[in-house]
C-alpha positions in Angstrom: 105.2 99.0 75.1 107.0 96.9 77.9 105.8 98.2 81.2 108.0 95.7 83.5 111.0 98.2 83.8 108.3 100.9 84.8 107.0 98.7 87.6 110.3 97.5 88.9 111.4 101.3 89.3 107.9 101.7 91.2 108.8 98.9 93.4 112.2 100.1 94.2 111.1 103.5 94.9 107.8 102.7 96.6 109.5 100.1 98.9 112.2 102.6 100.0 109.4 105.1 101.0 107.1 102.2 102.4 109.6 101.2 104.9 109.1 104.4 107.0 105.4 104.9 106.1 104.2 101.7 106.6 104.4 99.5 109.8 107.2 96.9 109.0 107.1 93.2 110.0 108.7 90.1 109.2 106.2 89.4 106.3 106.8 93.1 104.7 110.5 92.8 104.7 110.4 89.3 103.3 108.1 90.8 100.4 110.6 93.4 99.8 113.2 91.0 99.4 111.3 88.5 97.3 110.2 91.5 94.9 113.9 92.4 94.5 114.6 89.0 93.6 112.0 88.6 90.9 110.1 86.0 93.0 106.6 87.8 92.8 104.1 85.2 93.5 106.1 84.6 96.8 106.2 88.5 97.4 102.4 88.9 96.8 102.0 86.1 99.6 104.2 87.8 101.9 102.6 91.3 101.4 99.1 89.9 101.8 100.0 88.4 105.0 101.6 91.7 106.3 98.4 93.5 105.2 96.3 91.0 107.2 98.2 91.8 110.3 98.1 95.5 109.9 96.8 97.0 106.8 98.8 100.0 105.4 98.6 101.8 102.1 102.3 101.2 101.4 102.1 97.4 101.8 99.1 97.4 99.7 100.8 99.4 96.7 103.9 96.9 97.0 101.2 94.0 96.9 99.6 95.6 93.9 102.9 95.9 92.1 103.9 92.1 93.0 100.4 91.0 91.6 100.7 92.8 88.6 104.2 91.5 87.8 102.9 87.9 88.3 100.3 88.7 85.7 97.3 89.0 88.0 95.6 92.4 87.0 92.4 92.2 88.8 94.3 91.4 92.1 96.7 94.2 91.5 93.8 96.8 90.8 92.0 95.6 93.9 95.1 96.1 96.0 95.6 99.6 95.0 92.1 100.4 95.5 92.4 99.3 99.0 95.4 101.3 99.4 93.4 104.4 98.3 90.7 103.5 100.7 93.1 103.6 103.7 94.9 106.7 102.3 93.0 108.6 99.5 96.1 111.0 99.3 98.5 108.1 98.1 100.0 109.3 94.9 101.6 105.9 94.1 98.2 104.2 94.2 96.5 106.6 92.0 99.4 106.5 89.6 99.5 102.8 89.4 95.9 102.6 89.1 95.8 104.9 86.3 98.5 102.9 84.5 96.8 99.6 85.0 93.4 100.6 84.0 94.9 101.9 80.7 97.0 98.8 80.3 94.1 96.3 81.0 91.5 98.4 79.2 89.0 98.7 82.1 86.9 101.7 83.4 87.1 103.1 86.8 84.1 102.4 89.0 81.2 105.3 88.6 80.6 106.8 91.9 77.8 108.7 93.2 78.2 112.2 94.2 78.0 111.3 97.9 80.2 108.6 97.3 82.9 110.9 95.5 82.7 113.1 98.7 83.6 110.2 100.8 86.8 109.7 99.1 88.1 113.1 100.1 89.1 111.7 103.6 89.8 108.4 105.0 86.6 106.5 106.1 87.5 106.8 110.0 88.2 110.4 109.6 84.5 111.0 108.5 83.2 109.3 111.5 85.5 111.1 113.9 84.7 114.4 112.3 81.0 114.0 112.4 81.2 112.9 116.2 83.4 115.8 116.9 81.4 118.5 115.3 78.2 116.9 116.8 79.5 117.3 120.4 80.9 120.6 119.7 77.4 122.0 118.5 75.7 120.2 121.5 78.2 121.4 123.8 78.1 125.1 123.0 74.2 125.1 123.0 74.1 123.5 126.4 76.9 124.3 128.5 76.0 127.9 129.0 72.6 126.8 130.2 74.2 124.3 132.5 76.4 126.7 134.1 73.7 129.3 134.1 75.5 131.8 131.8 74.4 133.9 129.0 75.5 132.6 125.4 78.2 134.7 123.9 78.4 135.4 120.1 81.3 133.2 119.6 79.6 130.2 121.3 76.6 130.4 118.9 79.0 130.7 115.9 80.8 127.5 117.2 77.6 125.7 117.6 76.4 126.8 114.1 79.7 125.8 112.6 79.6 122.4 114.4 76.1 121.7 113.4 76.9 122.8 109.6 80.1 120.5 109.7 78.1 117.6 111.2 75.4 117.9 108.4 78.0 117.9 105.8 79.5 114.8 107.1 76.3 112.8 107.0 76.3 112.3 103.0 80.2 111.3 103.1 79.4 108.6 105.8 76.7 107.3 103.7 79.0 107.1 100.7 81.6 105.2 102.7 78.9 102.6 103.7 77.7 102.5 100.1 81.4 102.0 98.6 81.9 98.8 101.0 79.8 97.0 98.5 82.3 98.0 95.7 84.5 95.6 94.3 86.7 94.3 91.3 86.7 91.2 89.3 90.0 89.2 90.3 90.0 86.7 87.2 89.9 87.2 83.5 86.8 85.9 81.6 85.2 85.4 85.1 81.6 83.8 84.3 78.6 86.0 85.1 75.9 83.4 85.7 72.1 83.7 85.7 71.7 81.7 88.8 74.0 81.2 91.9 75.0 77.5 90.9 77.9 76.0 89.0 75.3 74.9 86.4 73.9 78.2 86.0 73.6 79.7 82.6 76.4 82.0 81.7 75.3 85.6 80.8 78.6 86.9 79.8 82.3 87.0 81.0 83.9 89.8 83.0 87.3 91.0 82.7 90.0 91.1 85.3 89.9 94.7 87.2 86.2 95.4 86.0 84.4 97.1 88.6 80.9 95.9 90.0 78.7 96.5 93.0 77.8 93.7 95.4 73.9 93.6 95.5 73.6 90.5 97.9 75.5 87.2 99.0 74.4 83.6 98.6 76.7 81.0 99.8 79.8 81.0 97.6 78.5 83.6 95.0 77.6 87.2 95.0 75.0 89.1 93.2 76.8 91.8 91.5 75.7 94.8 89.2 78.2 96.0 86.4 77.7 99.2 84.4 75.8 97.1 81.9 74.4 94.0 83.6 73.6 91.9 86.6 74.3 88.3 87.4 76.1 86.0 90.0 79.9 85.6 90.3 81.9 83.2 92.4 83.2 84.8 95.6 86.8 83.7 94.8 86.5 85.6 91.4 85.5 88.9 93.1 87.2 91.2 95.8 85.5 93.8 97.7 87.3 97.0 98.2 86.6 97.0 102.1 85.7 93.9 103.9 
């Protein structure tokens, strides 16, 4: 099936929505014009510069579409994953990822339970929610004593609620930190090496868009763990969902 018309429609509709939703700048506007002209490599470069100035889910969605239409499936999947990192509720990124994984025949990254919880809200939201709930609990427990007043029932309820929300946020914040090591293969048939050198023995090859987890970094190489094996991959062949 030819998916090109489908993506061109997505680009047109997505850009119309993004002009309002995402912060506009010269690079973003240039990317839209280049995409409409069918100049997708140049459009991808423009969207990438726009996202570098101020990351926005809408910009990354358009970047993913431009990358896909120029034949870079791994970069497209990474862009859409980064859009979901910023805005987990973006329906365009979710739909594009579902389509791309089916077309490229790659699986979604397997997440632990606390990582799944961390996807319910944007990463910054969990941090702010944890801080606000902790201060609410501390305030409700200490302010009555500070003003030499007796604690009321509603103050005790708020303190308990704040403490409960804070404890519930801890696994989610741990999940956010854990997911920063999640990444995606950018190049098709990227070699997975036994050692972090160009002359290292090739264990296997990775598919563009395939998920993996960074274990550690050494020079120009990442030690990554896929669903079935571990090895070293060049940094320019692997992109992290959050840098």
